[in-house]
Structures are given as structure tokens and as C-alpha cells.
C-alpha positions as CSV (number, residue, x, y, z in Angstrom):
1,M,8.8,25.3,-4.7
2,T,8.4,22.3,-2.6
3,S,5.9,19.3,-3.5
4,A,3.7,18.4,0.0
5,A,4.7,14.9,1.6
6,V,1.9,12.1,1.9
7,V,4.8,10.7,3.8
8,E,7.1,12.1,6.7
9,L,8.6,9.9,8.9
10,R,11.0,12.1,11.5
11,D,14.2,9.9,13.8
12,V,11.3,7.1,14.2
13,T,12.0,4.2,16.0
14,R,9.6,0.9,16.7
15,S,11.1,-1.3,19.9
16,F,9.6,-4.1,20.6
17,P,9.8,-5.0,24.1
18,G,12.2,-8.4,25.5
19,P,14.5,-9.3,27.2
20,P,15.8,-8.1,24.5
21,E,14.7,-5.4,23.4
22,V,14.7,-4.8,20.0
23,Q,14.6,-1.9,18.1
24,A,12.8,-3.1,14.4
25,L,13.3,0.7,12.7
26,K,15.8,2.9,13.9
27,A,15.8,6.8,13.9
28,A,14.3,6.0,10.4
29,S,13.5,9.2,8.6
30,L,11.6,9.5,5.2
31,R,9.9,12.2,3.1
32,V,7.4,10.8,0.3
33,E,6.6,13.7,-2.2
34,S,2.8,13.5,-3.8
35,G,2.9,11.3,-7.0
36,D,6.0,9.8,-6.3
37,Y,7.3,6.1,-6.5
38,V,9.4,4.4,-3.9
39,S,10.4,0.9,-3.5
40,I,11.2,-0.3,-0.1
41,V,13.8,-2.9,-0.4
42,G,15.7,-5.2,2.6
43,P,16.5,-8.7,3.3
44,S,14.2,-10.9,5.6
45,G,13.7,-9.0,9.2
46,S,15.4,-5.9,8.0
47,G,12.4,-4.1,9.1
48,K,10.5,-3.6,6.1
49,S,6.8,-5.1,7.5
50,T,7.7,-2.9,10.5
51,M,8.0,0.1,8.0
52,L,4.8,-1.4,6.7
53,N,2.6,-1.3,9.5
54,V,3.4,2.3,10.7
55,L,3.4,4.2,7.1
56,G,-0.5,2.1,7.1
57,L,-1.0,3.0,10.6
58,L,-1.5,-0.1,11.6
59,D,1.2,0.3,14.8
60,R,2.3,3.4,15.6
61,P,6.0,5.1,16.6
62,T,8.0,4.2,19.9
63,V,10.0,7.3,19.3
64,G,9.3,9.9,16.4
65,E,6.6,11.4,14.3
66,Y,4.8,10.2,11.1
67,L,3.0,13.1,9.1
68,L,0.2,11.6,7.0
69,D,-1.1,14.0,4.1
70,G,0.5,16.3,6.2
71,V,-1.7,15.1,9.5
72,S,0.1,13.9,12.9
73,T,-0.7,10.8,13.5
74,G,1.4,10.0,17.0
75,A,-1.7,11.5,19.6
76,M,-4.1,10.4,17.7
77,H,-6.9,8.1,19.1
78,D,-7.9,4.7,17.2
79,D,-11.1,6.1,15.7
80,A,-9.3,9.0,14.3
81,R,-6.5,6.5,12.6
82,T,-9.1,4.5,11.0
83,A,-11.0,7.4,9.6
84,L,-7.6,8.6,8.4
85,R,-6.3,5.4,6.8
86,A,-9.9,4.9,5.3
87,S,-9.2,8.0,3.7
88,V,-5.9,8.8,2.5
89,L,-4.7,4.9,2.0
90,G,-4.8,2.1,0.0
91,F,-3.4,-1.7,0.3
92,V,-2.5,-4.5,-1.6
93,F,-0.7,-7.6,0.0
94,Q,1.0,-10.5,-1.5
95,A,-1.9,-12.5,-0.7
96,F,-4.4,-11.0,-2.6
97,H,-7.2,-11.2,1.0
98,L,-10.5,-11.1,-1.4
99,L,-13.5,-12.9,0.3
100,P,-14.0,-15.8,-1.8
101,R,-18.2,-15.8,-1.6
102,R,-18.3,-13.0,-2.9
103,T,-18.2,-11.9,-7.1
104,V,-15.2,-9.8,-8.1
105,L,-17.6,-7.0,-8.0
106,E,-18.3,-7.3,-4.7
107,N,-15.2,-7.4,-3.5
108,V,-14.5,-4.1,-5.1
109,M,-17.3,-2.2,-3.4
110,L,-16.4,-3.5,-0.1
111,P,-14.6,-0.9,1.2
112,L,-16.5,1.7,-0.3
113,L,-19.6,0.1,2.1
114,Y,-17.5,1.4,5.0
115,N,-17.3,4.4,3.7
116,G,-21.5,5.1,4.1
117,A,-21.8,5.3,0.2
118,P,-25.1,4.7,-1.3
119,R,-25.2,1.2,-3.3
120,A,-25.7,2.7,-6.8
121,E,-22.3,5.2,-5.9
122,R,-20.7,1.9,-4.9
123,E,-21.4,-0.6,-8.2
124,A,-20.5,2.6,-10.3
125,R,-17.0,3.3,-8.7
126,A,-16.3,-0.5,-8.5
127,R,-17.0,-0.7,-12.4
128,A,-15.3,2.5,-12.9
129,A,-11.7,0.7,-10.7
130,L,-12.2,-2.5,-12.7
131,H,-12.3,-1.0,-15.9
132,R,-9.2,0.8,-15.0
133,V,-7.2,-2.3,-14.3
134,G,-8.9,-4.4,-17.6
135,L,-11.4,-6.6,-15.5
136,D,-14.1,-5.6,-16.8
137,H,-15.3,-9.0,-18.4
138,R,-14.6,-10.7,-14.8
139,V,-17.0,-8.5,-12.6
140,D,-19.5,-11.6,-12.0
141,F,-16.8,-13.7,-11.1
142,R,-15.5,-15.4,-8.1
143,P,-11.8,-14.6,-6.9
144,D,-11.0,-18.8,-7.2
145,L,-12.6,-18.5,-11.1
146,L,-9.3,-16.4,-11.5
147,S,-5.7,-16.3,-12.5
148,G,-3.2,-14.8,-10.0
149,G,-2.6,-11.9,-12.2
150,E,-6.8,-11.3,-12.2
151,R,-7.1,-11.9,-8.6
152,Q,-4.1,-9.2,-8.2
153,R,-5.6,-6.8,-10.2
154,V,-8.8,-7.4,-8.3
155,A,-7.0,-6.0,-5.4
156,V,-5.8,-3.4,-6.6
157,A,-9.4,-2.3,-7.8
158,R,-9.9,-2.4,-4.4
159,A,-7.4,-0.8,-3.6
160,V,-8.2,2.1,-5.2
161,V,-12.0,2.4,-5.6
162,T,-11.8,4.8,-2.4
163,R,-9.4,6.9,-4.6
164,P,-6.9,7.2,-1.5
165,R,-3.8,9.6,-1.7
166,L,-1.1,7.0,-1.2
167,L,-1.2,2.9,-2.2
168,L,1.4,0.9,0.0
169,A,2.1,-2.5,-1.5
170,D,3.6,-5.3,0.4
171,E,5.0,-7.8,-2.1
172,P,2.6,-7.3,-4.5
173,T,4.4,-9.7,-6.9
174,G,5.2,-12.3,-4.8
175,N,2.8,-15.3,-6.1
176,L,3.0,-14.2,-9.7
177,D,5.0,-15.5,-12.2
178,R,7.9,-12.8,-14.1
179,A,5.1,-12.2,-17.1
180,T,2.6,-11.5,-14.7
181,T,4.6,-9.2,-12.3
182,T,5.4,-7.5,-15.6
183,D,2.0,-7.1,-16.1
184,I,1.4,-5.9,-12.5
185,M,4.0,-3.3,-12.6
186,E,3.1,-1.7,-15.5
187,L,-0.5,-1.3,-13.5
188,F,1.4,0.5,-10.7
189,E,3.5,2.8,-13.1
190,E,0.0,3.8,-15.0
191,L,-1.8,4.5,-11.4
192,N,1.4,6.5,-10.8
193,D,1.1,8.2,-13.9
194,D,-2.0,9.1,-13.1
195,G,-1.0,11.1,-9.9
196,L,-1.2,7.8,-7.6
197,T,1.4,8.0,-5.0
198,V,3.3,4.5,-4.6
199,V,5.0,2.7,-2.3
200,L,6.2,-0.8,-2.6
201,I,7.8,-3.1,-0.3
202,T,9.7,-6.1,-1.9
203,H,12.5,-8.5,-1.6
204,D,12.6,-8.9,-5.8
205,Q,15.3,-6.3,-6.8
206,R,13.6,-6.2,-10.6
207,V,10.4,-5.1,-9.2
208,A,12.3,-2.5,-6.9
209,D,14.7,-0.5,-9.9
210,R,10.7,-0.1,-11.6
211,A,10.6,2.4,-8.8
212,R,11.5,6.0,-9.4
213,R,13.3,5.9,-6.0
214,T,14.4,2.9,-3.5
215,I,14.8,3.5,-0.1
216,R,17.0,0.3,1.4
217,I,16.7,-0.9,5.6
218,A,19.2,-2.9,7.1
219,D,19.1,-3.7,10.5
220,G,16.4,-1.0,11.1
221,R,17.7,1.9,9.8
222,V,16.5,3.7,6.6
223,E,19.1,4.4,3.3
224,E,18.0,6.1,0.2
225,I,20.2,4.3,-3.0
226,S,18.4,5.8,-5.7
């Protein structure tokens, strides 16, 4: 039996008006099953960022269909897309995007505030997420007192505190040294082993090779290479 798809792109093209018109994605099809771990690689300008924006419901296909967790997203209005994004997706970015004047705990609690969870539940879940990434001892610190690896772990905790179905990571090791990169990739692998579906965009082939599958984008076209 085929497992459920968390992501399904069906002949998706994303065009940007010109002149000349630019097709950042060209008839792209992609299926990511529940529990999969996929890396997406490609040169600068290949369409990786456009792919991430489409997968993250930050942009809409010009042509084609995108199903997220079985839900067709093309005709959804913005409020419904925002609600689906909040319930299904977690994001990790290269630049961490932590609030500098908030503690680690407050940063991780923030997504739950938008979900309307009571404070006691927000704090308990945030502490559990920080425990999961090995940062119990940093809950009262501010981001500027953390190392790059620790800040990325906070970002991962913030991404998973909502218990998403899909984790989207955009160059998550781009600001890290090699040893710290290895630590963060081991964390992604542990989360995936726990059942979290992961899609990771990277320019680093060593990072990409750690995923279960690798997708290459070149000139807006998608090719599975492993």
C-alpha cells in the first residue's frame, strides 16, 4: 500500500512577469511521503527558493496543483492558507530569525501564542521542545549569548513545538562550521527517525547526501537523483 503523501506537486509552473517572462519552476512534479527525508539541491537561480516558497504556502503556482497533507491549496483564500501553514508546517532558516530581546523559552513559545494555546500549555510544550534539542540549560538565555549551533537548535525547537507534519529547512547549516553542521544534521535525522517528514534545501552536497532522497533542480526543472 502506498503511504500518504504530505507533499504532492502536480506539473507546477511558477512564472514571473517580464518582459521577458521568467519561469522559475517548469512543470515540476514531486511527491513526498509521510516520514520521508528529502534534500533539494541545485545551483543559484535554479528554482530552489521558488520551490520552498510554493511548498511553504508563501507563493502560489501559476499553473498546476499543490496538495499539502492531502489538501488542494490552489483555490484556498489567504486565511485558510495561513491556518493550514500554521497547523502542518514548521520552518527553519539559515539566519535563525530569533527575536533578540526575547529569551530562548519565549522564542519557542511564540508560535503557540498564534495558535491560541493557554500560557501553561505553551510553556510546557516549549520546554519539551527545548529538551528535545538538548537546550534545557539555555531556556532563560537571550539569543545573542548563544553559539550559532545553539541558535539553530532554538530555531528547530520553535519549528517543531507546533507538532508539524512537515519540516521545511532552507540552508539550515549555511551559517555553521563543519562540526556544528554535523550536530544539526544529526538532530534532523533524529527528528526524522521519530516520524517527522523533512524537506531540506541546501547547496552543500555533504548535507544533501545525508537525506534519504535527493532532488536536483536545474533551470526550474526537477530531477530525482537518488
